[in-house]
C-alpha positions as CSV (number, residue, x, y, z in Angstrom):
1,X,-0.5,95.7,-65.0
2,X,-3.0,97.2,-62.6
3,X,-2.5,97.4,-58.9
4,X,-4.9,94.5,-58.3
5,X,-3.1,92.4,-60.9
6,X,0.2,93.1,-59.2
7,X,-1.3,92.2,-55.8
8,X,-2.6,88.9,-57.3
9,X,0.8,88.2,-58.9
10,X,2.6,88.5,-55.5
11,X,0.0,86.3,-53.8
12,X,0.2,83.8,-56.6
13,X,4.0,83.6,-56.3
14,X,3.8,83.2,-52.5
15,X,1.2,80.4,-53.0
16,X,3.5,78.7,-55.5
17,X,6.3,78.9,-52.9
18,X,4.2,77.9,-49.9
19,X,1.0,76.1,-50.9
20,X,-0.1,76.2,-47.2
21,X,0.0,80.0,-47.1
22,X,-3.2,81.5,-45.8
23,X,-4.2,85.0,-47.0
24,X,-7.4,85.4,-44.8
25,X,-6.9,88.5,-42.6
26,X,-3.7,89.5,-44.4
27,X,-2.9,93.1,-43.5
28,X,-1.4,94.7,-46.6
29,X,0.6,97.2,-44.5
30,X,2.3,94.6,-42.2
31,X,5.5,92.7,-43.2
32,X,4.7,89.6,-45.3
33,X,7.5,87.7,-43.7
34,X,5.9,88.1,-40.2
35,X,2.3,87.3,-41.3
36,X,3.1,84.3,-43.6
37,X,6.1,83.0,-41.8
38,X,8.4,83.4,-44.8
39,X,12.1,82.9,-44.4
40,X,14.9,84.6,-46.3
41,X,15.0,81.8,-48.9
42,X,11.2,82.2,-49.5
43,X,11.8,85.9,-50.0
44,X,14.6,85.3,-52.5
45,X,12.3,82.8,-54.3
46,X,9.8,85.7,-54.7
47,X,12.5,87.9,-56.2
48,X,13.6,85.1,-58.6
49,X,10.0,84.5,-59.7
50,X,9.6,88.2,-60.5
51,X,12.8,87.9,-62.6
52,X,11.7,84.7,-64.3
53,X,8.1,85.8,-65.1
54,X,8.6,89.4,-65.9
55,X,12.4,90.0,-66.5
56,X,12.6,92.2,-63.4
57,X,16.1,92.7,-62.0
58,X,15.7,93.9,-58.5
59,X,18.8,95.3,-56.8
60,X,19.4,93.9,-53.4
61,X,19.4,97.3,-51.7
62,X,15.8,97.7,-52.9
63,X,14.5,94.4,-51.4
64,X,13.0,96.3,-48.4
65,X,10.6,97.8,-50.9
66,X,9.0,94.3,-51.0
67,X,8.3,94.0,-47.3
68,X,4.6,94.5,-47.3
69,X,1.9,93.7,-49.9
70,X,1.2,97.5,-50.2
71,X,4.9,98.3,-50.6
72,X,5.3,95.5,-53.2
73,X,2.4,97.0,-55.3
74,X,3.8,100.5,-55.0
75,X,7.3,99.5,-55.9
76,X,6.4,97.2,-58.8
77,X,3.6,99.3,-60.3
78,X,5.9,101.5,-62.4
79,X,8.2,98.5,-63.3
80,X,5.2,96.5,-64.6
81,X,3.3,99.3,-66.2
82,X,3.8,98.0,-69.7
83,X,3.4,94.3,-68.9
């Protein structure tokens, strides 16, 4: 997957979890939880969707890598390279 496809995937998953999520003005370098008012269950839903859709098993100690949209893309890019 390309970086843009990964970004779109993350935003699509967030939209599936919270259909009222607004992405206008989203800063890719600021925490998603703060900008989109995501709680810990929403965050776990994102992790579970990545597992369900792409078979990714993300260790809990690596969850901070998914804090911002930019860090999500950077972290997931090598894991989704062949997808």
